Structures are given as C-alpha cells and as structure tokens.
MIDOSE-1310 file (N, C-alpha, C; in nm, 2 decimals, decimal comma, always signed):
residues 103
mcgg	+0,08/-0,12/+0,00/+0,00/+0,00/+0,00/+0,09/+0,12/+0,00; +0,05/+0,22/-0,08/+0,12/+0,34/-0,09/+0,07/+0,45/+0,00; +0,16/+0,50/+0,08/+0,11/+0,61/+0,17/+0,23/+0,67/+0,24; +0,21/+0,80/+0,28/+0,32/+0,87/+0,35/+0,43/+0,91/+0,27
ftcs	+0,55/+0,92/+0,33/+0,67/+0,98/+0,27/+0,72/+0,89/+0,15; +0,71/+0,76/+0,17/+0,77/+0,67/+0,07/+0,69/+0,69/-0,06; +0,56/+0,70/-0,06/+0,48/+0,71/-0,18/+0,51/+0,85/-0,24; +0,52/+0,95/-0,16/+0,55/+1,08/-0,22/+0,69/+1,09/-0,28
knal	+0,79/+1,02/-0,22/+0,92/+1,01/-0,27/+0,93/+0,94/-0,40; +0,86/+0,83/-0,41/+0,85/+0,75/-0,53/+0,78/+0,82/-0,64; +0,67/+0,88/-0,61/+0,60/+0,96/-0,71/+0,68/+1,07/-0,77; +0,75/+1,15/-0,68/+0,83/+1,26/-0,72/+0,95/+1,21/-0,80
taln	+1,01/+1,10/-0,77/+1,12/+1,04/-0,84/+1,07/+1,00/-0,98; +0,96/+0,93/-0,99/+0,91/+0,89/-1,12/+0,88/+1,01/-1,21; +0,82/+1,11/-1,15/+0,78/+1,23/-1,23/+0,90/+1,30/-1,28; +1,01/+1,31/-1,20/+1,13/+1,38/-1,24/+1,20/+1,30/-1,35
ilyv	+1,20/+1,17/-1,34/+1,26/+1,09/-1,44/+1,18/+1,11/-1,57; +1,05/+1,12/-1,57/+0,97/+1,15/-1,69/+1,01/+1,29/-1,74; +1,03/+1,38/-1,66/+1,07/+1,52/-1,70/+1,21/+1,52/-1,77; +1,30/+1,44/-1,72/+1,43/+1,42/-1,78/+1,42/+1,37/-1,92
vvgf	+1,33/+1,27/-1,94/+1,31/+1,21/-2,07/+1,24/+1,31/-2,16; +1,15/+1,39/-2,11/+1,08/+1,49/-2,20/+1,19/+1,60/-2,23; +1,27/+1,63/-2,14/+1,38/+1,73/-2,18/+1,47/+1,68/-2,29; +1,51/+1,55/-2,28/+1,59/+1,50/-2,39/+1,51/+1,49/-2,52
ilia	+1,38/+1,46/-2,51/+1,30/+1,46/-2,64/+1,30/+1,60/-2,70; +1,28/+1,71/-2,61/+1,28/+1,85/-2,66/+1,42/+1,88/-2,73; +1,52/+1,84/-2,67/+1,66/+1,87/-2,73/+1,67/+1,79/-2,86; +1,63/+1,67/-2,86/+1,64/+1,59/-2,99/+1,55/+1,65/-3,10
aavy	+1,43/+1,70/-3,06/+1,34/+1,75/-3,16/+1,40/+1,88/-3,22; +1,47/+1,96/-3,13/+1,53/+2,09/-3,18/+1,65/+2,06/-3,27; +1,73/+1,96/-3,23/+1,85/+1,92/-3,32/+1,80/+1,86/-3,45; +1,70/+1,78/-3,44/+1,64/+1,72/-3,57/+1,58/+1,83/-3,66
gras	+1,51/+1,92/-3,60/+1,45/+2,03/-3,68/+1,55/+2,12/-3,74; +1,67/+2,14/-3,67/+1,77/+2,22/-3,73/+1,85/+2,14/-3,84; +1,88/+2,02/-3,81/+1,96/+1,94/-3,90/+1,88/+1,91/-4,03; +1,76/+1,89/-4,02/+1,68/+1,86/-4,14/+1,62/+1,98/-4,21
alvt	+1,65/+2,10/-4,16/+1,60/+2,23/-4,21/+1,45/+2,23/-4,21; +1,39/+2,16/-4,12/+1,25/+2,16/-4,10/+1,20/+2,29/-4,05; +1,28/+2,34/-3,95/+1,25/+2,47/-3,89/+1,36/+2,57/-3,93; +1,32/+2,68/-4,00/+1,43/+2,77/-4,04/+1,44/+2,89/-3,95
nlpi	+1,36/+2,90/-3,85/+1,36/+3,01/-3,76/+1,45/+2,97/-3,64; +1,57/+3,03/-3,64/+1,67/+2,99/-3,53/+1,63/+3,03/-3,39; +1,56/+3,14/-3,37/+1,52/+3,17/-3,23/+1,42/+3,06/-3,17; +1,34/+3,00/-3,26/+1,25/+2,90/-3,21/+1,33/+2,77/-3,17
iggi	+1,43/+2,74/-3,25/+1,52/+2,62/-3,21/+1,59/+2,65/-3,09; +1,65/+2,77/-3,07/+1,72/+2,81/-2,95/+1,63/+2,80/-2,83; +1,50/+2,85/-2,84/+1,41/+2,84/-2,73/+1,37/+2,70/-2,69; +1,36/+2,61/-2,79/+1,33/+2,47/-2,76/+1,45/+2,41/-2,69
lacg	+1,57/+2,44/-2,74/+1,69/+2,38/-2,67/+1,70/+2,43/-2,53; +1,68/+2,56/-2,51/+1,68/+2,62/-2,38/+1,58/+2,56/-2,28; +1,46/+2,54/-2,33/+1,35/+2,48/-2,25/+1,39/+2,33/-2,21; +1,45/+2,26/-2,31/+1,49/+2,12/-2,28/+1,60/+2,11/-2,18
ifli	+1,70/+2,20/-2,19/+1,81/+2,20/-2,09/+1,76/+2,25/-1,96; +1,68/+2,35/-1,95/+1,62/+2,40/-1,83/+1,54/+2,29/-1,76; +1,46/+2,22/-1,83/+1,37/+2,12/-1,78/+1,46/+2,00/-1,72; +1,57/+1,97/-1,79/+1,66/+1,86/-1,74/+1,72/+1,91/-1,61
lvsi	+1,77/+2,03/-1,60/+1,84/+2,08/-1,48/+1,74/+2,08/-1,36; +1,62/+2,14/-1,39/+1,53/+2,15/-1,28/+1,48/+2,01/-1,23; +1,46/+1,92/-1,32/+1,42/+1,78/-1,28/+1,53/+1,71/-1,21; +1,66/+1,73/-1,25/+1,77/+1,67/-1,18/+1,77/+1,72/-1,04
lglf	+1,75/+1,85/-1,02/+1,75/+1,91/-0,89/+1,64/+1,84/-0,80; +1,52/+1,83/-0,86/+1,41/+1,76/-0,79/+1,43/+1,62/-0,76; +1,50/+1,55/-0,85/+1,53/+1,41/-0,84/+1,63/+1,38/-0,73; +1,74/+1,46/-0,72/+1,83/+1,45/-0,62/+1,77/+1,49/-0,48
gaiq	+1,69/+1,59/-0,48/+1,63/+1,64/-0,36/+1,54/+1,53/-0,30; +1,46/+1,46/-0,39/+1,37/+1,36/-0,34/+1,45/+1,23/-0,30; +1,55/+1,19/-0,37/+1,62/+1,07/-0,34/+1,70/+1,09/-0,21; +1,76/+1,21/-0,19/+1,85/+1,23/-0,07/+1,77/+1,29/+0,04
hnqv	+1,64/+1,32/+0,02/+1,55/+1,38/+0,12/+1,62/+1,51/+0,17; +1,67/+1,59/+0,08/+1,73/+1,72/+0,11/+1,63/+1,83/+0,10; +1,60/+1,89/+0,21/+1,49/+1,99/+0,22/+1,53/+2,11/+0,15; +1,65/+2,15/+0,15/+1,70/+2,27/+0,08/+1,68/+2,26/-0,07
mlff	+1,72/+2,14/-0,13/+1,70/+2,12/-0,27/+1,55/+2,12/-0,31; +1,47/+2,05/-0,22/+1,33/+2,05/-0,25/+1,27/+2,18/-0,24; +1,31/+2,27/-0,15/+1,26/+2,40/-0,14/+1,29/+2,48/-0,26; +1,42/+2,48/-0,31/+1,45/+2,55/-0,43/+1,38/+2,49/-0,56
ymvi	+1,36/+2,36/-0,56/+1,28/+2,30/-0,66/+1,14/+2,35/-0,66; +1,08/+2,36/-0,54/+0,94/+2,42/-0,53/+0,94/+2,56/-0,58; +1,03/+2,64/-0,54/+1,04/+2,79/-0,58/+1,05/+2,80/-0,73; +1,14/+2,72/-0,79/+1,16/+2,73/-0,93/+1,03/+2,69/-1,01
lfll	+0,96/+2,58/-0,96/+0,84/+2,54/-1,02/+0,73/+2,64/-1,01; +0,73/+2,71/-0,89/+0,63/+2,82/-0,87/+0,66/+2,94/-0,97; +0,78/+2,97/-0,98/+0,82/+3,08/-1,07/+0,79/+3,04/-1,22; +0,81/+2,92/-1,25/+0,78/+2,87/-1,38/+0,63/+2,87/-1,41
llvq	+0,55/+2,84/-1,31/+0,40/+2,85/-1,32/+0,36/+3,00/-1,35; +0,42/+3,09/-1,27/+0,39/+3,23/-1,30/+0,43/+3,28/-1,44; +0,54/+3,23/-1,49/+0,58/+3,27/-1,62/+0,48/+3,21/-1,73; +0,45/+3,08/-1,71/+0,36/+3,02/-1,80/+0,22/+3,09/-1,80
fsva	+0,17/+3,13/-1,68/+0,04/+3,19/-1,67/+0,05/+3,33/-1,74; +0,16/+3,40/-1,72/+0,17/+3,54/-1,78/+0,18/+3,53/-1,93; +0,25/+3,43/-1,98/+0,26/+3,41/-2,13/+0,13/+3,37/-2,19; +0,06/+3,28/-2,12/-0,08/+3,24/-2,16/-0,17/+3,36/-2,17
cacl	-0,17/+3,45/-2,06/-0,25/+3,57/-2,06/-0,21/+3,66/-2,18; -0,09/+3,68/-2,20/-0,04/+3,77/-2,31/-0,08/+3,71/-2,44; -0,07/+3,58/-2,46/-0,12/+3,52/-2,59/-0,27/+3,54/-2,61; -0,34/+3,53/-2,50/-0,49/+3,55/-2,52/-0,53/+3,69/-2,54
avnm	-0,44/+3,78/-2,49/-0,47/+3,93/-2,51/-0,44/+3,98/-2,64; -0,36/+3,91/-2,72/-0,33/+3,96/-2,86/-0,45/+3,94/-2,95; -0,48/+4,05/-3,02/-0,59/+4,04/-3,12/-0,54/+3,97/-3,24; -0,64/+3,92/-3,32/-0,60/+3,85/-3,45/-0,53/+3,94/-3,54
deq	-0,56/+4,08/-3,54/-0,49/+4,17/-3,63/-0,35/+4,19/-3,59; -0,31/+4,18/-3,47/-0,17/+4,19/-3,42/-0,09/+4,07/-3,44; -0,15/+3,96/-3,47/-0,07/+3,84/-3,49/+0,00/+3,85/-3,63
C-alpha cells in the first residue's frame, strides 16, 4: 500500500525521471529540426533547446532532492516550479490578449 513519505518520494522520483526524458526529447526535436532544415527560424530552435536544458536541470534538482531527502534542494525545486508557473500563466494571458490583427 502506498502512503506517507515513501509514496511521495517514489511519485516525485518517477515524475522527475519522466521530465528528464521529456527534456531529452525536446533537445532531440530541436536538433532534428535544425539538421533537417524543417524549422528555419533559429530563435525557435534556440528556445526549444533552452527549454529542454532548463527542464533537465530542474528535474535533476528535484530528483536528487527527493532521493536524498534534502529539504533545501526540494525548497529551491518548489520555488523554481512556482516561478515557472507564474511565467507560463503570464505568457498564456499575453497570448490570449493579442488580437487577431496583431498576430
């Protein structure tokens, strides 16, 4: 039966491993898009690469924090995820505020 700290630790570990895999998929997609000339806009490729690298770094921080039960690492992981949530929310609001004529 799953309950308590062990379940939370295992769930956080599994989620962070999934995030590492997604980060590598983002990096691979950006490299493939650049190599095959599928995407010609370089800032988009750079943004995808940056997102993949950032996701890997943050998920490794959370993974080590969960495995070692390091409260400082988990606190910084929580703060980074909260800031990321704020950035995503503000970008979504900005995208919704743009008129069709301005696109």
